[in-house]
C-alpha positions in Angstrom: 40.2 15.0 -45.2 42.6 12.7 -43.5 41.9 9.1 -43.7 43.0 6.6 -41.1 44.8 3.4 -42.1 42.7 0.2 -41.9 45.0 -1.2 -39.2 44.3 1.8 -36.9 40.5 1.8 -37.5 40.7 -2.2 -36.4 42.6 -1.7 -33.6 40.3 1.1 -32.3 37.6 -0.8 -32.7 38.9 -3.8 -30.7 39.8 -1.4 -28.0 36.2 -0.1 -27.7 35.0 -3.7 -27.4 37.2 -4.4 -24.6 36.0 -1.2 -22.6 32.3 -2.2 -23.2 33.0 -5.9 -22.3 34.7 -4.8 -19.1 31.6 -2.6 -18.3 29.6 -5.5 -18.6 31.6 -8.0 -16.6 32.0 -5.5 -13.6 28.1 -6.0 -12.9 28.3 -9.8 -13.0 29.7 -12.3 -10.8 33.3 -13.5 -11.2 33.7 -16.4 -13.4 36.8 -17.5 -11.6 36.8 -17.5 -8.1 40.5 -18.5 -7.2 41.6 -14.9 -6.4 39.6 -15.2 -3.1 38.5 -17.5 -0.3 35.9 -18.3 2.5 38.5 -18.2 5.3 37.9 -15.9 8.1 41.5 -15.5 8.9 42.7 -15.3 5.4 44.5 -12.2 3.7 41.7 -13.3 1.0 38.8 -14.3 3.0 35.4 -12.3 3.2 36.4 -9.4 5.3 39.3 -8.5 2.8 37.5 -9.2 -0.4 37.1 -5.5 -1.0 40.8 -5.0 -0.9 41.9 -7.5 -3.2 40.9 -5.7 -6.2 39.5 -1.8 -6.7 36.5 -3.1 -8.4 35.9 -5.1 -5.5 35.6 -2.4 -3.1 31.7 -2.6 -2.6 32.4 -5.7 -0.8 34.0 -3.6 1.9 32.1 -0.4 1.7 28.6 -1.2 0.5 25.8 -0.4 2.9 23.4 -3.0 0.9 25.3 -6.0 1.0 24.0 -10.0 1.0 23.5 -12.2 2.5 21.4 -11.1 5.4 19.2 -12.5 8.2 15.6 -12.7 7.6 13.8 -11.8 10.8 10.0 -12.9 10.8 9.1 -10.3 13.3 11.1 -7.4 11.2 9.3 -8.1 7.9 6.5 -6.1 6.2 3.7 -8.4 5.0 2.4 -7.9 1.4 -0.2 -9.5 -0.8 0.1 -7.7 -4.2 3.3 -9.4 -5.3 1.8 -12.6 -6.8 3.0 -16.2 -6.9 6.5 -16.7 -7.6 6.5 -18.7 -10.8 9.3 -18.2 -13.6 8.5 -18.8 -17.3 11.4 -21.2 -17.7 12.0 -23.6 -20.6 14.7 -26.4 -21.6 17.8 -25.3 -23.1 21.5 -26.4 -23.2 23.8 -25.9 -20.4 27.3 -26.4 -19.2 28.6 -27.0 -16.1 31.5 -25.1 -14.7 33.8 -25.2 -11.8 34.5 -21.7 -10.6 37.0 -22.1 -8.0 34.4 -22.2 -5.0 31.4 -23.2 -6.5 29.9 -25.3 -9.5 27.6 -22.8 -11.8 25.0 -24.5 -14.3 25.1 -21.7 -17.1 22.4 -21.9 -19.6 23.8 -21.3 -23.4 20.8 -19.7 -24.6 17.3 -18.4 -23.7 15.9 -20.7 -20.8 13.3 -18.3 -19.9 12.6 -15.7 -17.3 10.9 -14.2 -14.3 8.8 -11.1 -14.3 9.3 -8.7 -11.3 7.5 -5.4 -11.3 6.9 -5.4 -15.1 10.6 -6.2 -15.9 11.6 -9.5 -17.6 15.1 -10.7 -16.2 16.2 -13.6 -18.1 17.9 -17.0 -16.5 21.4 -17.1 -17.0 22.9 -19.4 -14.1 22.4 -21.2 -11.5 25.0 -22.3 -8.5 25.1 -23.5 -4.7 26.4 -22.4 -1.5 26.8 -24.8 1.6 25.8 -24.1 4.0 23.2 -21.3 3.0 24.3 -17.8 3.2 20.8 -16.5 4.0 19.4 -17.2 7.6 16.1 -17.0 8.9 15.6 -16.1 12.6 19.4 -16.8 12.8 19.1 -20.1 11.6 21.4 -21.5 8.8 20.3 -24.4 6.6 22.3 -26.9 4.7 22.4 -25.4 1.3 21.4 -22.7 -0.5 20.9 -22.7 -4.4 20.8 -19.0 -6.5 19.2 -18.6 -9.8 20.8 -15.6 -11.5 18.5 -13.5 -13.8 19.4 -10.3 -15.6 17.1 -7.6 -17.6 17.8 -6.0 -20.8 19.3 -3.3 -19.0 21.7 -5.0 -16.8 19.7 -5.1 -13.8 20.1 -8.2 -11.5 17.6 -10.5 -9.6 18.3 -13.4 -7.7 15.8 -16.3 -6.5 17.1 -18.1 -3.5 16.0 -21.7 -2.4 17.2 -23.1 1.0 17.6 -26.8 2.1 17.7 -28.9 4.8 19.1 -32.5 5.3 16.1 -34.9 4.5 15.2 -36.7 1.0 17.4 -36.2 -2.0 16.8 -33.0 -4.1 15.5 -34.5 -7.6 17.2 -31.6 -9.8 20.6 -32.6 -8.3 20.1 -36.2 -8.8 19.5 -35.6 -12.3 23.0 -33.7 -12.5 24.9 -36.2 -10.4 26.5 -37.8 -13.4 27.8 -34.5 -14.8 29.2 -33.5 -11.2 30.8 -36.6 -11.2 32.5 -36.2 -14.4 33.6 -32.6 -13.4 34.9 -33.8 -10.2 36.7 -36.8 -11.3 38.8 -35.2 -14.0 40.7 -32.5 -14.4 38.2 -30.8 -16.7 36.7 -27.3 -15.3 33.9 -27.2 -17.6 31.6 -30.1 -19.3 28.7 -29.6 -21.7 25.6 -31.6 -19.9 23.2 -31.2 -22.8 19.5 -30.0 -22.0 18.5 -29.0 -18.5 15.0 -27.8 -17.9 15.2 -24.8 -15.1 11.3 -26.0 -14.1 12.7 -29.1 -12.3 14.2 -26.8 -9.8 11.0 -25.9 -8.6 11.2 -22.5 -7.6 7.2 -21.6 -7.7 6.3 -20.6 -4.3 3.3 -18.7 -2.9 5.3 -17.3 0.2 8.8 -15.6 -0.2 10.8 -12.9 1.0 12.4 -9.7 -1.2 14.7 -7.1 -0.4 17.3 -5.1 -2.2 21.0 -6.3 -1.6 24.2 -7.3 -3.5 25.6 -10.4 -5.2 27.4 -12.4 -2.6 30.7 -12.8 -4.4 32.8 -10.5 -5.9 32.4 -7.7 -7.2 29.4 -7.8 -4.5 27.3 -5.5 -7.0 24.5 -3.9 -5.1 20.9 -2.9 -6.2 20.2 -6.7 -6.6 16.6 -7.9 -6.0 16.6 -10.8 -3.9 13.8 -13.2 -3.7 13.9 -16.1 -1.1 11.7 -18.8 -1.3 10.4 -19.3 2.4 9.5 -23.0 2.1 12.6 -25.0 3.0 13.6 -27.9 0.5 15.4 -31.2 1.3 18.9 -32.3 -0.2 20.5 -35.4 0.9 23.8 -35.0 3.1 25.9 -36.9 0.1 24.3 -34.4 -2.4 25.6 -31.4 -0.3 29.0 -32.9 0.4 29.4 -33.8 -3.5 28.9 -30.3 -4.6 31.7 -29.1 -2.2 34.1 -32.0 -3.3 33.5 -31.6 -7.2 35.2 -28.0 -6.9 38.5 -29.4 -5.1 39.0 -26.1 -3.0 39.5 -28.4 0.1 37.1 -25.8 2.0 34.1 -27.0 4.2 32.2 -23.9 3.1 31.7 -21.6 0.4 28.8 -19.2 2.3 29.8 -15.5 2.7 29.0 -14.3 6.3 25.7 -12.6 7.0 26.1 -9.0 6.5 24.4 -5.9 8.3 20.8 -5.2 7.3 21.2 -1.3 7.9 17.6 -0.2 8.0 16.5 -1.9 4.7 13.1 -3.3 4.4 12.3 -6.9 4.0 9.0 -7.9 2.5 7.3 -11.2 2.9 4.6 -12.1 0.2 1.5 -13.8 1.4 -1.8 -14.3 -0.5 -4.6 -11.8 0.6 -6.7 -15.0 1.4 -4.1 -16.5 3.9 -3.9 -13.0 5.7 -7.6 -12.6 6.0 -7.6 -16.4 7.7 -5.0 -15.4 10.3 -7.2 -12.3 11.0 -10.5 -14.3 11.6 -8.1 -16.6 13.9 -7.3 -13.8 16.1 -10.8 -12.4 16.2 
């Protein structure tokens, strides 16, 4: 039997690893956002994302794209989802400037959420301003995305909407690290232990639908959960998140996408439904 030289075997092994990693990256958000922008009339703007790279084609041709407008008169009310509550734990994290947003990435096991019996581990959090999702046509000042992934590569994102008001405590705790990234040429900085529970995702009312990532490659079949309660954030915090990335843009929010007949569900505890029915009677 013919034996292959060790060098050929080693090179073959490396090629297999590269191919496997390429498949994994294609289902995740891009780490470097400099290849696209958010200017409507630009060759790299949202309407042209699907033309920049072949693997980004879903941004143009996908029928389940995000974000969308969440219309209260076109939702299906459900009471069997349960309270939205992540099982999160403190973990070391890094803050990275991706080109158009600041991404907080946990380095190890920061906990999970459970949807329909499937565990989705928390991977990272980032922010968009103004908000990407709208409610009854209303756009908010900021939107946080907590990105989770299952053992099989399925993605679930929790979205939190903010309006201008009192400072957000979690962002307040991150301001020194944001200043460190913003004030230097460093694109990534270790921020030590960060507790995801301080983002306060727990909610008794939320929207859920199937959509996509809102940045290339715009991967579809993403389970979206949008917290219905709008939190507050200071104007200075929103401005700081934009300034920190050095992209000279006023927004990093993708325009609302067609709903295309998708079902949007809203979770309300059963007791609240019964109270509403009693009030109507």
